[in-house]
Legacy VTK file of the C-alpha trace (Angstrom):
# vtk DataFile Version 3.0
C-alpha trace
ASCII
DATASET POLYDATA
POINTS 93 float
82.102 96.283 67.939
81.810 94.366 71.186
83.179 95.869 74.402
84.739 93.358 76.764
84.493 93.947 80.480
87.090 92.469 82.740
87.433 92.948 86.462
90.955 91.511 86.783
90.059 89.917 90.110
88.596 93.215 91.318
85.300 92.801 93.138
83.011 95.613 92.046
81.132 97.364 94.862
77.334 97.630 94.744
77.597 101.395 95.246
80.551 103.685 94.661
81.103 107.441 94.618
83.939 109.880 94.239
83.642 112.656 96.807
85.611 115.801 96.073
86.195 118.066 99.063
87.263 121.642 99.584
88.593 121.960 103.132
89.946 124.672 105.385
93.410 125.865 104.353
96.109 123.826 106.077
93.781 121.027 107.177
94.325 118.701 104.205
96.463 116.112 106.007
94.241 116.085 109.104
91.176 115.627 106.886
92.900 112.799 104.992
93.533 111.050 108.309
89.921 111.538 109.464
88.569 110.165 106.188
90.850 107.115 106.286
89.193 105.797 109.466
85.732 105.710 107.861
85.395 102.048 106.745
83.572 102.883 103.509
86.323 105.281 102.382
88.630 103.102 100.296
91.026 105.719 98.918
91.933 109.316 99.787
94.117 111.613 97.698
95.242 115.157 98.416
95.161 117.129 95.157
95.952 120.636 93.918
93.377 122.780 92.147
89.879 123.996 92.909
89.382 121.150 95.415
91.737 119.690 98.017
90.816 116.015 98.479
89.303 113.228 96.397
87.902 110.220 98.250
86.587 106.980 96.765
83.687 105.681 98.849
82.179 102.205 98.477
79.209 100.599 100.144
76.828 97.663 99.916
73.918 99.912 98.838
73.244 103.374 97.426
71.202 104.204 100.491
74.104 103.436 102.827
76.497 105.232 100.457
74.400 108.403 100.713
74.254 108.081 104.507
78.043 107.793 104.730
78.515 110.861 102.559
75.829 112.974 104.238
76.215 111.876 107.853
79.930 111.101 108.139
81.863 113.012 105.473
79.851 116.221 105.039
79.657 116.660 108.814
83.435 116.795 109.328
84.323 120.152 110.870
86.883 121.442 108.341
84.818 120.604 105.210
83.872 123.752 103.302
82.410 122.314 100.081
81.565 118.853 98.717
81.018 117.583 95.187
79.695 114.010 95.016
79.805 111.896 91.864
77.968 108.574 92.212
79.321 105.948 89.812
76.784 104.453 87.405
78.983 102.053 85.448
82.499 100.652 85.797
84.718 99.151 83.113
88.061 97.794 84.283
90.459 96.592 81.639
LINES 1 94
93 0 1 2 3 4 5 6 7 8 9 10 11 12 13 14 15 16 17 18 19 20 21 22 23 24 25 26 27 28 29 30 31 32 33 34 35 36 37 38 39 40 41 42 43 44 45 46 47 48 49 50 51 52 53 54 55 56 57 58 59 60 61 62 63 64 65 66 67 68 69 70 71 72 73 74 75 76 77 78 79 80 81 82 83 84 85 86 87 88 89 90 91 92
């Protein structure tokens, strides 16, 4: 069985990660606003559960992606815990 990959006019980034954040109670909206001004952060969602925010981060290289996560996102004052999932493969149908 052959799997067809289609990007539906979506330009795939060279490096992408989902960063899941636990932040200080009550700071979710402020953190969302701080994340939105980081150019590499393409999407931010406030969620309920063990974590508070999911951010999709894209960059032109894995090295730059790691720098953005470690030097910009992890350093934000209200961040208490971070789980980073670097994307290895993307299939868009």
